[in-house]
C-alpha positions in Angstrom: 0.0 0.0 0.0 1.1 3.6 -0.7 -0.4 6.2 1.7 -0.5 9.8 0.5 -1.8 12.3 3.1 -1.8 16.1 3.6 -4.2 19.0 4.0 -7.1 19.6 1.7 -6.4 20.9 -1.8 -2.6 20.1 -1.6 -2.4 18.2 -4.8 -2.6 14.6 -3.5 -4.8 13.1 -6.2 -3.0 14.9 -9.0 0.3 13.7 -7.7 -0.9 10.1 -7.5 -2.4 10.2 -11.0 0.8 11.7 -12.6 3.3 9.6 -10.7 1.6 6.3 -11.4 0.3 7.1 -14.9 -3.3 6.5 -13.9 -6.6 8.2 -14.9 -9.7 9.3 -13.1 -11.2 5.9 -14.1 -8.7 4.3 -11.7 -10.0 6.4 -8.7 -12.7 5.6 -6.2 -13.7 8.7 -4.3 -15.1 8.0 -0.9 -18.4 9.5 0.2 -19.7 10.4 3.6 -22.4 7.7 3.3 -20.1 4.8 2.2 -20.4 1.7 4.4 -18.0 -0.5 2.5 -14.7 0.1 0.7 -14.5 -1.2 -2.9 -11.4 -3.2 -3.8 -11.6 -2.7 -7.6 -9.8 0.6 -8.0 -6.1 1.4 -7.8 -6.6 4.7 -6.0 -8.9 5.2 -3.0 -9.3 9.0 -2.4 -11.0 10.7 0.5 -10.4 8.1 3.2 -11.2 10.7 5.8 -14.8 10.8 4.4 -15.1 7.0 4.7 -13.9 7.3 8.3 -16.5 10.0 9.0 -19.2 7.6 7.7 -17.9 4.9 10.1 -17.9 7.3 13.1 -21.4 8.5 12.3 -22.7 4.9 12.0 -21.1 3.8 15.3 -18.6 1.4 13.6 -15.4 0.3 15.2 -12.9 2.4 13.1 -9.8 0.6 14.5 -11.2 -2.8 13.4 -12.2 -1.4 10.0 -8.8 0.1 9.4 -7.0 -3.1 10.4 -9.2 -5.1 8.0 -8.8 -2.5 5.2 -5.0 -2.5 5.7 -4.9 -6.2 5.1 -7.2 -6.2 2.1 -6.0 -3.0 0.4 -2.3 -3.9 0.1 -2.0 -2.9 -3.5 -3.9 0.4 -3.2 -2.8 4.0 -3.3 -4.7 5.5 -0.4 -5.3 9.3 -0.2 -6.4 10.9 3.0 -6.9 14.5 4.1 -5.0 15.2 7.3 -7.6 16.9 9.5 -5.4 17.0 12.7 -4.2 20.5 12.2 -6.3 23.6 13.1 -9.0 24.2 15.6 -10.2 21.3 17.7 -13.9 20.9 17.1 -16.3 21.5 20.0 -18.7 18.9 18.8 -17.9 15.5 20.4 -18.6 13.5 17.2 -16.3 15.7 15.1 -13.6 15.3 17.8 -14.0 11.6 17.6 -13.7 11.7 13.8 -10.6 13.8 14.0 -9.0 11.4 16.4 -10.1 8.4 14.3 -8.5 9.9 11.2 -5.2 10.4 13.0 -5.2 6.9 14.5 -6.1 5.4 11.1 -3.3 7.2 9.4 -0.9 5.7 12.0 -2.3 2.2 11.4 -2.1 2.5 7.6 1.4 4.2 7.7 2.8 1.3 9.7 1.6 -1.2 7.1 2.4 0.9 4.0 5.3 0.3 1.7 5.6 4.0 1.2 4.1 7.1 2.9 4.1 10.5 1.2 3.1 13.8 2.8 1.9 16.5 0.4 2.3 20.2 1.4 1.9 23.0 -1.1 1.8 20.4 -3.9 5.3 19.3 -2.9 5.6 15.6 -2.1 7.8 14.5 0.8 8.5 10.8 1.2 8.5 10.0 4.9 8.6 6.2 4.6 
């Protein structure tokens, strides 16, 4: 697995498409209502939105991430890093923020490569 993370609108998807010679047809974009992760696309973008759906539906995010890490070994996973900025006052939004951070840790540990995007500049950290 290759994990690409960074703030919103930092060029993560464009970088992945260009670097790996893929097209938008190779991309699955997660939605806030997704309950399952498809395994038929090379790039999975918006993992933070899938985690939001899990939190909203009371799912065990840690278990889902461990399972996803095992199944998605060939995927390029793109996730917004939502850990910076103001901590939300809403308890569910705080739970989501924490779940995204912990999930990035789980996925990074099992990834072959981890890239952080900042100002459209990729930095390989693993």
